[in-house]
N, C-alpha and C positions, 0 to 999 in steps of 0.2 A: 647194752652196759658202756657204763663209763668205767676206764680202765684208767690205771692199776688199782685193781681190789684189795686187798687182806682182809682175810675171815681167820678170829681166831678163836679158841675154843679152851671152856673154863670146866672146873668142877670137881667133885670129889672124887678121892679114886674107883677104878668099874664106874663110873659113871660113861662109858665108850664115847670118849673123844673121839677116840683114836678110829673109832669105827666106823663113825655118825661123817669123819672127817671124807676118809676114801673112800663113804658111800655117793659124800656130796660131790666130792673130785669126779666121780665116776657119772653121774646128771649132769652137769657144769660143761664136760668134754662134747656130749650127747650133743648137748645146740651151739657147739663151733667154741667155747669162750679156752684157752691153751691156759693150760694150770701150773703149778705145781705144792706138793704137798708136803711138807718138811713137820720129820719125826725126828726128838731128841735122841741122838747117840755118840756116841763116846766120842766120836772124832770133832761133835759139835764142841764139847768142853776143848777139850786140848786145843781149838782154835781160840778157842777164849782167850787164854792165854797172853796171846798175839795183844790183847787190849793193851797191857803191861807198857810196852812199844808204840801205843797212841795216840799221841798227846789231848787228839780233841778228845775224846771219850774222860779225858779224865776228871772232866768236872764232874760228868755225870754218875765217874764210879763215886765218886768223895759221897755223892747224893745217897748214893743207892747200900754205899760204907758207917751212912749215917742212920741211914731206913735200919740196917740192921743193929748199929747197935743199941735199938730199944727194945730189940728180940733175946732172949739169953742165951747164950752158946752160942749166937747165928753166925758165927766170925767164919765162914766159913769159906775163905777166896775165891775158889771154885764154883761155887755154888753165887755168888757174889758177879762174879766176870762172865758169867753164864747169862744173868739176866740182861747184864748191859750189850751182851752177844745177840740177844737177839734186835735191840734198840738198833743195830748195826744191820743185823739181815736187812728189816724193816727198810732203813733206809736204803741203801742198796737196792733191795727190790721196786721200790718208788722213782729211784734216780735212775736206774740200768732198766727197771719195764724187761727182765729175761720173759716175764708169760705175762698174760692179762692177770690172772688171780693165784695168790698165796695164800696159800691154807694151814694154817698152824694148830697141831692138836693140844703142844703145848709150848703157849708163849710168855710174854711181860705175865700177863695177866693170874697167869698159872703160878709163876716165877714168886709173885710174891704170897700166894698163899702156903707152897714151898714154903718159902723160908722161913715162916713162921710155922708153919707145919704145930707144933702142941702150941703155941701161943699165942693167944687173943693178935688182932691188929692192931697199930697205933693210931692215932688220932688221924681225923681229915688232914691236918694240912703238912704232916708229915706224907701222906699218901698223896697229897696235890705235890709236893714239889718230887716227888721220886717218878708220878705220870706224868709231871710235863714234856710233852714231848711232838714233833711236827705228825708223827704218823696218826697221832688221838684225835685232832683239830681239823685239822688242814688237809686230810684225806681219805677217802672213801673207806671205813673200817667198821667191821662188823663184829659184831663180841656176842658169843656165842654162849650160854648159859646152857649145858649142862644139866637138868635137876634132877634127882632121885632121890629115897629115902636114907638116909643111914645108911636103918637097918638093911637095905639090899646091897647097898655097899659092901655093908661086914660082909656081906654071903657071895658078893661078888668076888670080893679082897681074898676070900676064902677058898674059892673055888677052881682058881686061878694059878697054874702052874709059877713057883719062886720066881722071880725075876730080877732082884735086887732091891723092890721099892722098900720104904724106910715101913710101911703099914704094913708089911708080910714079917717081915724080921721082929714086930712085936708082937703081944697076950695077947688074948682074944681080948680082955679087959680096958687095955692100955688101945687098944687099937679103937676099941667103941668111945673111948674119951676123946681119942683123937677125931677120931671122924664128929663128932660132938662142938668140938674147937673152931670143924675148919668148915662144917658145915652153920654156923655164925660169921665166921669172916664171910662164909661167898652170901649172904645175903649182907654184910652191911655192906663188902664190895662193890655188889651190884646196884645198891641201893645212889653211892658217892659217884658210881661213872653215867647211871640216871641223872644226877644233880649235876655235875663237871661237866659233863663231855658230853650234852643235847649235840652233838653233833655228829657224836658215836651211834649207830644202830647197835642198842643189845638186843639180841633175842633172847628168851625162853621157851626151853625146850624140856619134853619131857620123857625123859631117854626110857624110862622102864615099858614106853607102849612102844611101836613097835619101830626099828630103823627108818626105815620110808618113811613113815607121818614126819619124825623131824628132820629129816633130808626136805622133804616136801613144803617144811615151813621156814626151814631157813631159807631156800629158793625163791619163794614168793617172796621173801621179804625184798631182797637181792633184785628183783625184777621189779617190783611195786616201788622200792625206794628209788632207783633207774629211770 
């Protein structure tokens, strides 16, 4: 394999992004690749505030703010900064190369969906401005779309312990409406990525099937691509 490699996962809540990322990490480690797996935690949000004192990222912050302005009620500074923090994390990973492979269960693509939440995504021009970045076009990046039926996602969200997810706090009817919107946004965003970033490998996996099947499919794409 040619390193470094970034693998980012996106999909509906309950799609199994974290579970598949951890299983893929184990498989990659077995074949000798050094990996690091990033999962969103409070420390990441705290670290995002430091971007306000990093002039190199102010232009990117302005672009994300303009995107958020198209979404009613989405002027959440912390969420906007957390999205920019992914750009910073990817840039540092590519520059410093601490490991061969970085797996991110909720990165920039998922942030685009999460920031919109219950709103339809803006048009392609705004998405294009938002995603113009080195890591998408000039480096090896695999984006994994974790597919499942929204009814399955609804059941999984209802069955898991409450951890503060916005979907978990909704009424059942509001939750299903939100899943409808996000499912449509994922289809829209997937088509956009395929057209605009052909050098980026987009992998679709069915997460209603066994985790091992999804892991093997992703692993196969990575080895074939390299």
